[in-house]
MIGU-147644 format. One record per residue (C-alpha): residue in one letter; x, y, z negated. Coordinates in Angstrom, 3 decimals, padded with zeros to 6 digits. Each point is the difference from the previous one (the first is absolute). Layout:
BEGIN
{vexpa: a, c1: X, c2: Y, c3: Z}
...
***
This chain:
BEGIN
{vexpa: m, c1: -056.968, c2: -000.809, c3: -146.778}
{vexpa: k, c1: 001.164, c2: -003.596, c3: 000.085}
{vexpa: q, c1: 002.691, c2: -000.942, c3: -002.456}
{vexpa: l, c1: 003.162, c2: 000.469, c3: 001.976}
{vexpa: s, c1: 001.701, c2: -002.871, c3: -001.811}
{vexpa: a, c1: -002.497, c2: -002.323, c3: 001.709}
{vexpa: m, c1: 000.716, c2: 001.235, c3: 003.511}
{vexpa: r, c1: 002.946, c2: -002.254, c3: 000.673}
{vexpa: w, c1: -001.979, c2: -003.033, c3: -001.092}
{vexpa: a, c1: -002.912, c2: 000.975, c3: 002.218}
{vexpa: a, c1: 002.343, c2: 000.613, c3: 002.926}
{vexpa: q, c1: 001.638, c2: -003.388, c3: -000.485}
{vexpa: e, c1: -003.420, c2: -001.617, c3: 000.299}
{vexpa: d, c1: -000.288, c2: 001.651, c3: 003.421}
{vexpa: a, c1: 003.416, c2: -001.228, c3: 001.192}
{vexpa: a, c1: -001.287, c2: -002.836, c3: 002.188}
{vexpa: m, c1: -002.669, c2: 002.256, c3: 001.479}
{vexpa: m, c1: 002.628, c2: 002.596, c3: 000.887}
{vexpa: v, c1: 002.155, c2: -002.532, c3: 001.849}
{vexpa: k, c1: -003.057, c2: -001.308, c3: 001.854}
{vexpa: r, c1: -001.019, c2: 003.509, c3: 001.027}
{vexpa: l, c1: 003.535, c2: 000.841, c3: 001.045}
{vexpa: g, c1: -000.031, c2: -002.979, c3: 002.354}
{vexpa: e, c1: -003.339, c2: 001.112, c3: 001.447}
{vexpa: l, c1: 001.165, c2: 003.563, c3: 000.510}
{vexpa: v, c1: 003.362, c2: -000.881, c3: 001.548}
{vexpa: s, c1: -001.732, c2: -002.457, c3: 002.327}
{vexpa: c, c1: -002.421, c2: 002.750, c3: 001.065}
{vexpa: e, c1: 002.423, c2: 001.766, c3: 002.332}
{vexpa: s, c1: -000.110, c2: 003.793, c3: 000.239}
{vexpa: p, c1: 002.474, c2: 001.171, c3: 002.648}
{vexpa: p, c1: 000.374, c2: 003.707, c3: 000.748}
{vexpa: g, c1: -002.738, c2: 001.475, c3: 002.160}
{vexpa: s, c1: -001.880, c2: -003.264, c3: 000.602}
{vexpa: i, c1: -003.551, c2: 001.055, c3: -000.810}
{vexpa: p, c1: -001.542, c2: -003.522, c3: -000.034}
{vexpa: h, c1: 002.657, c2: -001.320, c3: -002.385}
{vexpa: l, c1: -000.105, c2: 003.074, c3: -002.235}
{vexpa: t, c1: -003.800, c2: -000.119, c3: -000.119}
{vexpa: a, c1: 000.024, c2: -003.649, c3: -001.069}
{vexpa: c, c1: 002.561, c2: 000.780, c3: -002.698}
{vexpa: a, c1: -002.083, c2: 002.967, c3: -001.177}
{vexpa: d, c1: -003.049, c2: -002.261, c3: -000.251}
{vexpa: l, c1: 001.901, c2: -002.386, c3: -002.269}
{vexpa: v, c1: 001.446, c2: 002.668, c3: -002.252}
{vexpa: a, c1: -003.236, c2: 002.001, c3: -000.222}
{vexpa: g, c1: -001.744, c2: -002.920, c3: -001.690}
{vexpa: w, c1: 002.689, c2: -000.309, c3: -002.650}
{vexpa: g, c1: -000.164, c2: 003.700, c3: -000.751}
{vexpa: e, c1: -003.769, c2: 000.140, c3: -000.273}
{vexpa: a, c1: 000.016, c2: -002.909, c3: -002.455}
{vexpa: v, c1: 002.300, c2: 001.724, c3: -002.512}
{vexpa: l, c1: -001.027, c2: 003.630, c3: 000.556}
{vexpa: g, c1: -003.729, c2: -000.604, c3: 000.114}
{vexpa: r, c1: -000.397, c2: 002.228, c3: 003.037}
{vexpa: p, c1: 000.485, c2: -000.595, c3: 003.719}
{vexpa: a, c1: 002.854, c2: 001.461, c3: 001.980}
{vexpa: r, c1: -000.610, c2: 002.854, c3: 002.376}
{vexpa: r, c1: 001.533, c2: -001.027, c3: 003.295}
{vexpa: v, c1: 001.695, c2: 003.061, c3: 001.471}
{vexpa: v, c1: 000.585, c2: -000.780, c3: 003.685}
{vexpa: r, c1: 002.404, c2: 002.206, c3: 001.924}
{vexpa: d, c1: 000.996, c2: -000.840, c3: 003.556}
{vexpa: g, c1: -001.577, c2: -003.382, c3: -000.656}
{vexpa: l, c1: 002.210, c2: -000.715, c3: -003.020}
{vexpa: p, c1: -001.931, c2: -001.024, c3: -003.155}
{vexpa: h, c1: 001.301, c2: 001.561, c3: -003.224}
{vexpa: l, c1: -001.679, c2: -001.016, c3: -003.271}
{vexpa: l, c1: -000.914, c2: 002.569, c3: -002.647}
{vexpa: w, c1: -001.594, c2: -000.477, c3: -003.384}
{vexpa: s, c1: -000.182, c2: 003.554, c3: -001.305}
{vexpa: a, c1: -001.030, c2: 001.012, c3: -003.525}
{vexpa: p, c1: -001.869, c2: 003.204, c3: -000.906}
{vexpa: d, c1: 002.444, c2: 000.808, c3: -002.808}
{vexpa: q, c1: 003.109, c2: -001.588, c3: 001.497}
{vexpa: r, c1: 002.573, c2: -000.140, c3: -002.750}
{vexpa: v, c1: 002.089, c2: -002.690, c3: 001.715}
{vexpa: l, c1: 000.426, c2: -000.878, c3: 003.680}
{vexpa: l, c1: 001.451, c2: -003.389, c3: 000.948}
{vexpa: l, c1: 001.627, c2: 000.237, c3: 003.421}
{vexpa: g, c1: 001.151, c2: -002.680, c3: 002.428}
{vexpa: h, c1: -000.212, c2: -001.341, c3: 003.551}
{vexpa: f, c1: -000.993, c2: -003.330, c3: 001.507}
{vexpa: d, c1: 001.710, c2: 000.283, c3: 003.395}
{vexpa: t, c1: 003.362, c2: -001.712, c3: 000.496}
{vexpa: v, c1: 002.821, c2: 000.281, c3: 002.533}
{vexpa: w, c1: -000.478, c2: -003.550, c3: 001.256}
{vexpa: p, c1: -001.575, c2: -000.704, c3: 003.432}
{vexpa: a, c1: -003.017, c2: -002.253, c3: 000.399}
{vexpa: g, c1: 000.936, c2: -003.666, c3: 000.089}
{vexpa: t, c1: 002.893, c2: 000.295, c3: -002.468}
{vexpa: i, c1: -001.947, c2: -002.036, c3: -002.570}
{vexpa: r, c1: 000.027, c2: -003.041, c3: 002.301}
{vexpa: r, c1: 003.780, c2: -000.016, c3: 000.114}
{vexpa: w, c1: 000.496, c2: 001.171, c3: -003.578}
{vexpa: p, c1: -002.923, c2: -001.122, c3: -002.191}
{vexpa: f, c1: -000.575, c2: 001.074, c3: -003.574}
{vexpa: a, c1: 001.821, c2: -002.256, c3: -002.454}
{vexpa: v, c1: 000.882, c2: -000.078, c3: -003.692}
{vexpa: t, c1: 003.188, c2: -001.752, c3: -001.081}
{vexpa: d, c1: 001.290, c2: 000.057, c3: -003.582}
{vexpa: g, c1: -002.105, c2: 003.056, c3: -000.833}
{vexpa: t, c1: 001.023, c2: 001.984, c3: 003.095}
{vexpa: a, c1: -002.571, c2: 000.809, c3: 002.667}
{vexpa: t, c1: 001.045, c2: 000.660, c3: 003.591}
{vexpa: g, c1: -001.872, c2: 001.015, c3: 003.120}
{vexpa: p, c1: -000.629, c2: 003.068, c3: 002.154}
{vexpa: g, c1: -000.924, c2: 002.972, c3: -002.181}
{vexpa: v, c1: 000.120, c2: -001.935, c3: -003.257}
{vexpa: c, c1: 002.090, c2: 002.672, c3: -001.714}
{vexpa: d, c1: -000.867, c2: 003.045, c3: 002.129}
{vexpa: m, c1: -002.556, c2: 000.191, c3: -001.309}
{vexpa: k, c1: -002.603, c2: -002.729, c3: -000.246}
{vexpa: a, c1: 001.079, c2: -001.285, c3: -003.411}
{vexpa: g, c1: -000.406, c2: 003.558, c3: -001.262}
{vexpa: i, c1: -003.622, c2: 000.056, c3: 001.197}
{vexpa: v, c1: -000.744, c2: -003.299, c3: -001.739}
{vexpa: q, c1: 001.574, c2: 001.291, c3: -003.215}
{vexpa: m, c1: -001.912, c2: 003.279, c3: 000.305}
{vexpa: f, c1: -003.399, c2: -001.690, c3: -000.006}
{vexpa: a, c1: 001.046, c2: -002.432, c3: -002.730}
{vexpa: a, c1: 001.010, c2: 003.003, c3: -002.119}
{vexpa: l, c1: -003.307, c2: 001.762, c3: 000.627}
{vexpa: g, c1: -001.760, c2: -003.116, c3: -001.256}
{vexpa: l, c1: 001.768, c2: 000.549, c3: -003.327}
{vexpa: v, c1: -000.988, c2: 003.671, c3: -000.345}
{vexpa: a, c1: -003.044, c2: 000.599, c3: -002.190}
{vexpa: d, c1: -001.445, c2: 002.915, c3: 001.978}
{vexpa: t, c1: 001.016, c2: 000.649, c3: 003.608}
{vexpa: s, c1: -002.469, c2: 002.845, c3: 000.593}
{vexpa: r, c1: 002.811, c2: 002.574, c3: 000.006}
{vexpa: v, c1: 002.379, c2: -002.069, c3: 002.119}
{vexpa: g, c1: 000.190, c2: 000.485, c3: 003.757}
{vexpa: v, c1: 001.580, c2: -002.392, c3: 002.487}
{vexpa: l, c1: 001.226, c2: 000.791, c3: 003.496}
{vexpa: l, c1: 001.342, c2: -002.728, c3: 002.278}
{vexpa: t, c1: 001.114, c2: 001.193, c3: 003.418}
{vexpa: c, c1: 000.913, c2: -001.961, c3: 003.116}
{vexpa: d, c1: 002.545, c2: 002.137, c3: 001.845}
{vexpa: e, c1: 002.798, c2: 000.562, c3: -002.518}
{vexpa: e, c1: 002.474, c2: -002.095, c3: 001.947}
{vexpa: s, c1: -000.596, c2: 002.100, c3: 003.118}
{vexpa: g, c1: 000.394, c2: 003.373, c3: -001.714}
{vexpa: s, c1: -003.382, c2: 000.587, c3: -001.731}
{vexpa: v, c1: -001.101, c2: 002.157, c3: 002.920}
{vexpa: t, c1: -003.749, c2: -000.474, c3: -000.490}
{vexpa: s, c1: 000.036, c2: -000.457, c3: -003.781}
{vexpa: r, c1: 002.246, c2: 002.822, c3: -001.195}
{vexpa: s, c1: -002.725, c2: 002.611, c3: -000.438}
{vexpa: l, c1: -002.159, c2: -002.558, c3: -001.804}
{vexpa: i, c1: 002.855, c2: -000.860, c3: -002.366}
{vexpa: e, c1: 000.731, c2: 003.650, c3: -000.727}
{vexpa: r, c1: -003.662, c2: 000.870, c3: -000.594}
{vexpa: q, c1: -000.451, c2: -002.844, c3: -002.479}
{vexpa: a, c1: 003.288, c2: 000.775, c3: -001.751}
{vexpa: l, c1: -000.973, c2: 003.625, c3: -000.558}
{vexpa: r, c1: -003.152, c2: -001.064, c3: -001.825}
{vexpa: s, c1: 001.870, c2: -002.485, c3: -002.198}
{vexpa: g, c1: 001.845, c2: 000.401, c3: -003.266}
{vexpa: a, c1: 002.665, c2: -002.539, c3: 000.946}
{vexpa: v, c1: 000.880, c2: -002.255, c3: 002.938}
{vexpa: l, c1: 001.273, c2: -003.527, c3: -000.586}
{vexpa: v, c1: 001.509, c2: -001.563, c3: 003.129}
{vexpa: c, c1: -000.106, c2: -003.785, c3: 000.163}
{vexpa: e, c1: 002.923, c2: -000.440, c3: 002.374}
{vexpa: a, c1: 002.592, c2: -002.521, c3: -001.146}
{vexpa: s, c1: 002.400, c2: 000.684, c3: -002.832}
{vexpa: t, c1: 003.715, c2: -000.597, c3: 000.359}
{vexpa: p, c1: 001.057, c2: -003.673, c3: -000.062}
{vexpa: e, c1: 000.950, c2: 000.569, c3: -003.652}
{vexpa: g, c1: -003.462, c2: 001.334, c3: -000.831}
{vexpa: a, c1: 000.834, c2: 003.699, c3: -000.294}
{vexpa: l, c1: -002.683, c2: 002.528, c3: 000.887}
{vexpa: k, c1: 000.748, c2: 002.648, c3: 002.617}
{vexpa: v, c1: 000.299, c2: 003.590, c3: -001.184}
{vexpa: a, c1: 001.612, c2: 001.448, c3: 003.137}
{vexpa: r, c1: -000.123, c2: -000.714, c3: 003.707}
{vexpa: k, c1: 001.773, c2: 001.605, c3: 002.906}
{vexpa: g, c1: -001.999, c2: 002.118, c3: 002.401}
{vexpa: g, c1: 000.239, c2: -000.576, c3: 003.709}
{vexpa: s, c1: -000.229, c2: 001.640, c3: 003.392}
{vexpa: v, c1: -000.168, c2: -001.379, c3: 003.527}
{vexpa: y, c1: 000.920, c2: 001.987, c3: 003.110}
{vexpa: r, c1: -000.009, c2: -000.558, c3: 003.742}
{vexpa: i, c1: 002.503, c2: 002.226, c3: 001.759}
{vexpa: t, c1: -000.395, c2: 000.147, c3: 003.769}
{vexpa: a, c1: 002.696, c2: 001.378, c3: 002.295}
{vexpa: h, c1: -001.223, c2: 001.378, c3: 003.309}
{vexpa: g, c1: 002.421, c2: 000.178, c3: 002.932}
{vexpa: r, c1: -000.219, c2: -000.245, c3: 003.771}
{vexpa: a, c1: 000.046, c2: -003.134, c3: 002.113}
{vexpa: a, c1: 002.458, c2: -000.484, c3: 002.875}
{vexpa: h, c1: 001.617, c2: -002.848, c3: 001.900}
{vexpa: a, c1: 002.615, c2: -001.438, c3: -002.333}
{vexpa: g, c1: 002.358, c2: -001.018, c3: 002.800}
{vexpa: v, c1: -000.552, c2: 002.584, c3: 002.748}
{vexpa: e, c1: -000.363, c2: 003.288, c3: -001.883}
{vexpa: p, c1: 000.100, c2: -000.467, c3: -003.766}
{vexpa: q, c1: 001.200, c2: 003.587, c3: -000.355}
{vexpa: r, c1: -003.494, c2: 001.201, c3: 000.969}
{vexpa: g, c1: -001.520, c2: -001.741, c3: -003.031}
{vexpa: i, c1: -000.181, c2: 000.851, c3: -003.694}
{vexpa: n, c1: 000.648, c2: -003.243, c3: -001.844}
{vexpa: a, c1: -002.494, c2: -000.402, c3: -002.847}
{vexpa: t, c1: 001.865, c2: -003.056, c3: -001.266}
{vexpa: v, c1: 003.157, c2: 002.047, c3: -000.521}
{vexpa: e, c1: -002.022, c2: 002.757, c3: -001.680}
{vexpa: v, c1: -001.650, c2: -002.406, c3: -002.411}
{vexpa: a, c1: 003.389, c2: -001.574, c3: -000.761}
{vexpa: h, c1: 001.166, c2: 003.377, c3: -001.278}
{vexpa: q, c1: -003.161, c2: 000.266, c3: -002.105}
{vexpa: i, c1: 000.560, c2: -003.445, c3: -001.527}
{vexpa: l, c1: 003.330, c2: 001.138, c3: -001.413}
{vexpa: t, c1: -001.495, c2: 003.304, c3: -001.136}
{vexpa: v, c1: -002.934, c2: -001.465, c3: -001.927}
{vexpa: q, c1: 002.097, c2: -002.754, c3: -001.527}
{vexpa: a, c1: 002.230, c2: 002.687, c3: -001.495}
{vexpa: l, c1: -003.002, c2: 001.428, c3: -001.859}
{vexpa: a, c1: 000.126, c2: -002.889, c3: -002.487}
{vexpa: s, c1: 001.218, c2: 000.790, c3: -003.510}
{vexpa: p, c1: 001.286, c2: -003.104, c3: -001.808}
{vexpa: s, c1: 000.635, c2: 002.013, c3: -003.164}
{vexpa: e, c1: -003.723, c2: 000.911, c3: -000.124}
{vexpa: g, c1: -001.127, c2: -003.444, c3: 001.077}
{vexpa: t, c1: -001.377, c2: 001.377, c3: 003.264}
{vexpa: s, c1: 000.139, c2: -002.277, c3: 003.034}
{vexpa: v, c1: -000.565, c2: 001.188, c3: 003.582}
{vexpa: t, c1: 000.000, c2: -003.002, c3: 002.301}
{vexpa: p, c1: -000.381, c2: -000.018, c3: 003.793}
{vexpa: t, c1: -002.077, c2: -003.074, c3: 000.843}
{vexpa: l, c1: -001.919, c2: -000.577, c3: 003.235}
{vexpa: l, c1: 001.458, c2: 001.303, c3: 003.257}
{vexpa: a, c1: -001.472, c2: -000.006, c3: 003.508}
{vexpa: a, c1: 001.304, c2: 001.717, c3: 003.125}
{vexpa: g, c1: -000.092, c2: -000.054, c3: 003.786}
{vexpa: t, c1: -001.996, c2: -001.818, c3: 002.638}
{vexpa: t, c1: 002.430, c2: -001.748, c3: 002.370}
{vexpa: t, c1: 003.707, c2: -000.745, c3: -000.031}
{vexpa: n, c1: 000.683, c2: 002.307, c3: 002.929}
{vexpa: t, c1: -001.849, c2: 003.063, c3: -001.302}
{vexpa: v, c1: 001.309, c2: 002.733, c3: -002.300}
{vexpa: p, c1: -002.433, c2: -000.271, c3: -002.957}
{vexpa: e, c1: -002.564, c2: 002.766, c3: -000.088}
{vexpa: t, c1: -001.163, c2: -000.768, c3: -003.552}
{vexpa: a, c1: 001.367, c2: -001.784, c3: -003.035}
{vexpa: a, c1: -001.784, c2: -000.516, c3: -003.328}
{vexpa: l, c1: 001.501, c2: -000.640, c3: -003.414}
{vexpa: s, c1: -001.773, c2: -000.998, c3: -003.231}
{vexpa: v, c1: 001.489, c2: 001.066, c3: -003.315}
{vexpa: d, c1: -000.784, c2: -001.316, c3: -003.496}
{vexpa: v, c1: 000.681, c2: 002.305, c3: -002.974}
{vexpa: r, c1: -000.163, c2: -000.949, c3: -003.713}
{vexpa: a, c1: 000.712, c2: 002.253, c3: -002.987}
{vexpa: w, c1: -000.547, c2: 000.196, c3: -003.748}
{vexpa: t, c1: -001.028, c2: 003.666, c3: -000.023}
{vexpa: r, c1: -002.419, c2: 002.263, c3: 001.818}
{vexpa: d, c1: 002.796, c2: 002.514, c3: 000.607}
{vexpa: e, c1: 002.063, c2: -002.571, c3: 001.866}
{vexpa: l, c1: -002.885, c2: -001.027, c3: 002.231}
{vexpa: d, c1: -000.693, c2: 003.653, c3: 000.743}
{vexpa: r, c1: 003.688, c2: 000.655, c3: 000.763}
{vexpa: v, c1: 000.205, c2: -002.814, c3: 002.504}
{vexpa: d, c1: -003.339, c2: 000.993, c3: 001.506}
{vexpa: r, c1: 001.199, c2: 003.563, c3: 000.642}
{vexpa: s, c1: 003.222, c2: -001.279, c3: 001.529}
{vexpa: i, c1: -001.695, c2: -002.443, c3: 002.354}
{vexpa: r, c1: -002.493, c2: 002.612, c3: 001.136}
{vexpa: g, c1: 002.912, c2: 002.379, c3: 000.593}
{vexpa: l, c1: 002.041, c2: -002.339, c3: 002.217}
{vexpa: v, c1: 001.550, c2: 001.658, c3: 003.040}
{vexpa: t, c1: 000.905, c2: -001.585, c3: 003.312}
{vexpa: r, c1: 003.571, c2: -000.697, c3: 001.068}
{vexpa: l, c1: -000.427, c2: -000.324, c3: 003.779}
{vexpa: p, c1: -000.843, c2: 003.062, c3: 002.130}
{vexpa: g, c1: -003.597, c2: -000.213, c3: 001.179}
{vexpa: a, c1: -001.050, c2: -002.739, c3: -002.406}
{vexpa: a, c1: -002.940, c2: 000.422, c3: -002.396}
{vexpa: l, c1: -001.097, c2: -001.687, c3: -003.228}
{vexpa: s, c1: -003.402, c2: -000.699, c3: -001.541}
{vexpa: v, c1: -000.535, c2: -001.327, c3: -003.515}
{vexpa: g, c1: -003.013, c2: -001.988, c3: -001.185}
{vexpa: g, c1: -000.830, c2: -001.450, c3: -003.401}
{vexpa: g, c1: 001.075, c2: 001.403, c3: -003.335}
{vexpa: i, c1: -000.197, c2: -000.593, c3: -003.721}
{vexpa: n, c1: -002.319, c2: -002.921, c3: -000.748}
{vexpa: r, c1: 000.278, c2: -000.341, c3: -003.785}
{vexpa: y, c1: 001.662, c2: 002.199, c3: -002.571}
{vexpa: p, c1: 001.781, c2: -001.828, c3: -002.832}
{vexpa: l, c1: -001.636, c2: -001.401, c3: -003.108}
{vexpa: t, c1: 002.022, c2: 001.731, c3: -002.712}
{vexpa: p, c1: 000.544, c2: -001.126, c3: -003.598}
{vexpa: e, c1: -001.709, c2: 002.930, c3: -001.701}
{vexpa: v, c1: -003.435, c2: -001.151, c3: 001.208}
{vexpa: a, c1: 000.679, c2: -003.636, c3: -000.936}
{vexpa: l, c1: 001.925, c2: -000.003, c3: -003.287}
{vexpa: p, c1: -002.972, c2: 000.890, c3: -002.272}
{vexpa: l, c1: -001.901, c2: -002.947, c3: 001.474}
{vexpa: l, c1: 003.039, c2: -002.235, c3: -000.402}
{vexpa: a, c1: 000.003, c2: 000.888, c3: -003.697}
{vexpa: a, c1: -003.692, c2: -000.906, c3: -000.160}
{vexpa: a, c1: 000.712, c2: -003.321, c3: 001.762}
{vexpa: q, c1: 002.791, c2: -000.750, c3: -002.456}
{vexpa: a, c1: -002.318, c2: 000.715, c3: -002.927}
{vexpa: a, c1: -002.701, c2: -002.178, c3: 001.596}
{vexpa: a, c1: 002.516, c2: -002.842, c3: 000.383}
{vexpa: k, c1: 000.828, c2: 000.195, c3: -003.697}
{vexpa: d, c1: -003.715, c2: -000.038, c3: -000.821}
{vexpa: i, c1: -000.382, c2: -003.430, c3: 001.606}
{vexpa: g, c1: 003.354, c2: -001.448, c3: -001.006}
{vexpa: l, c1: 001.935, c2: 000.422, c3: 003.228}
{vexpa: p, c1: 003.497, c2: 001.450, c3: 000.415}
{vexpa: p, c1: -000.289, c2: 003.643, c3: 001.115}
{vexpa: p, c1: 000.655, c2: 000.260, c3: 003.753}
{vexpa: e, c1: 002.827, c2: 002.162, c3: 001.232}
{vexpa: g, c1: -000.276, c2: 002.673, c3: 002.672}
{vexpa: a, c1: 001.843, c2: -000.236, c3: 003.317}
{vexpa: h, c1: 000.714, c2: 002.125, c3: 003.066}
{vexpa: a, c1: -001.062, c2: -001.669, c3: 003.259}
{vexpa: p, c1: 001.231, c2: 001.121, c3: 003.421}
{vexpa: g, c1: -003.140, c2: -001.161, c3: 001.829}
{vexpa: a, c1: -003.125, c2: 002.171, c3: 000.195}
{vexpa: s, c1: -003.623, c2: -000.811, c3: -000.856}
{vexpa: d, c1: -003.337, c2: 001.777, c3: -000.103}
{vexpa: g, c1: 001.031, c2: 001.062, c3: -003.506}
{vexpa: n, c1: 002.243, c2: 002.542, c3: 001.731}
{vexpa: f, c1: -003.128, c2: 001.835, c3: 001.155}
{vexpa: t, c1: -001.576, c2: 000.134, c3: -003.447}
{vexpa: g, c1: 003.247, c2: 000.910, c3: -001.757}
{vexpa: a, c1: 000.630, c2: 002.824, c3: 002.466}
{vexpa: l, c1: -003.341, c2: 001.473, c3: -001.121}
{vexpa: r, c1: 001.369, c2: 000.013, c3: -003.581}
{vexpa: v, c1: -002.604, c2: -002.539, c3: -001.079}
{vexpa: p, c1: 001.519, c2: -002.300, c3: -002.667}
{vexpa: t, c1: 001.005, c2: -003.131, c3: 001.925}
{vexpa: l, c1: 001.640, c2: -003.269, c3: -001.028}
{vexpa: d, c1: 000.980, c2: -002.593, c3: 002.608}
{vexpa: g, c1: 001.103, c2: -003.627, c3: -000.086}
{vexpa: l, c1: -002.886, c2: -001.373, c3: -002.072}
{vexpa: g, c1: -000.550, c2: -002.917, c3: 002.372}
{vexpa: a, c1: 001.854, c2: -003.251, c3: 000.518}
{vexpa: v, c1: 003.361, c2: -000.875, c3: -001.437}
{vexpa: g, c1: 001.753, c2: -001.039, c3: 003.181}
{vexpa: g, c1: 002.066, c2: 001.135, c3: 002.931}
{vexpa: g, c1: 001.039, c2: -000.528, c3: 003.591}
{vexpa: a, c1: -002.756, c2: 002.192, c3: 001.426}
{vexpa: h, c1: -000.220, c2: 000.053, c3: 003.813}
{vexpa: a, c1: 002.294, c2: -003.030, c3: 000.214}
{vexpa: r, c1: -000.444, c2: -003.756, c3: 000.274}
{vexpa: g, c1: 001.302, c2: -000.270, c3: -003.537}
{vexpa: e, c1: -002.928, c2: 001.974, c3: -001.444}
{vexpa: y, c1: -001.094, c2: -001.461, c3: -003.347}
{vexpa: a, c1: -002.033, c2: 000.637, c3: -003.143}
{vexpa: d, c1: 000.420, c2: -001.534, c3: -003.447}
{vexpa: v, c1: -003.403, c2: -001.489, c3: -000.819}
{vexpa: r, c1: 001.111, c2: -000.750, c3: -003.563}
{vexpa: a, c1: 000.212, c2: 003.743, c3: -000.604}
{vexpa: m, c1: -003.441, c2: 000.782, c3: 001.418}
{vexpa: p, c1: -002.055, c2: -000.434, c3: -003.210}
{vexpa: d, c1: 002.289, c2: 002.218, c3: -002.088}
{vexpa: r, c1: 000.158, c2: 002.650, c3: 002.722}
{vexpa: a, c1: -003.793, c2: 000.005, c3: 000.267}
{vexpa: a, c1: -000.215, c2: 000.351, c3: -003.787}
{vexpa: l, c1: 002.516, c2: 002.853, c3: 000.054}
{vexpa: l, c1: -002.024, c2: 001.855, c3: 002.633}
{vexpa: a, c1: -003.207, c2: -000.531, c3: -001.966}
{vexpa: a, c1: 001.604, c2: 001.222, c3: -003.222}
{vexpa: l, c1: 001.356, c2: 003.076, c3: 001.765}
{vexpa: i, c1: -003.424, c2: 000.786, c3: 001.470}
{vexpa: e, c1: -001.613, c2: -000.340, c3: -003.436}
{vexpa: r, c1: 002.625, c2: 002.277, c3: -001.516}
{vexpa: l, c1: -000.508, c2: 002.668, c3: 002.661}
{vexpa: l, c1: -003.781, c2: -000.156, c3: -000.359}
{vexpa: a, c1: 000.271, c2: 000.405, c3: -003.751}
{vexpa: a, c1: 002.284, c2: 003.035, c3: 000.212}
{vexpa: p, c1: -001.462, c2: 003.519, c3: -000.233}
{vexpa: s, c1: -000.913, c2: 001.331, c3: 003.423}
***
């Protein structure tokens, strides 16, 4: 094992390289679902991974989307992340990568391209990566539809999962995340002429209006559970009683029980208008990441920080979800927030602190070394 006290010095020597790579990766756009862009980004990242891991990535292609997997036979640690972003192609021309006074900006710089750069820098500091697996997916921002089973399979054969999503702006690691559900509730009525004989119709817009108020009342502020009606579409023409109306609903909760409660209630909705019908699509997407699966790893991260002379990071609860929700729900020890120190994800103000990158890479490396050295 390398002397951990030397890790910070070694990481500092890589600081300029990390900033250079971050610029390359941010400039290599990876918008959701764009196979040519995602493939080009995978090509770039695959080379970095092979250089530090000493083995090529297996490209797992599902529905054309290229996920990158470096598995290990005895996988004690899995590093997890994603290289897709929320930003559409062409954003980089209007908002190019830049570094000002130690702060990097650009599309995806915090969520989560700086985390990928730090991940590979950290692996370069680890003496033996033969028991470390890496999985980088490319559909996290669109719900991890094609990658979820891959994530879960790799998590179940790992001793611990370290998620390289961003930390809090203060540098805290993430020991809890809300789970989430998405629903599409469709009201089915009967069309009729809105001016001549509206009484012959069953107004789906009115029916869905009742359902909006019903589902909104399922929220529980005391439990931190939000139930938010979002997208709404109804009708065809201004002079026709709407035959269908569709409502999307976003649900977030800290506990599995709360997600299940809301799920049962939404699936049990009843119509208010005679003759109307309801159909419900969607459901629970991610159960919460709960502290009991993360706190032992937080303690290990705090001990690793002390080993290399860094202040021990704190643990934080984050309302947003990540692929760590999947691994935590399987009861696999999972710690999130080991990526960039930054904020503003999904917004034009997105940023990452490049001055923190060497120390965060060293922290990740020290944590990996500590986990590899622990009894299995």
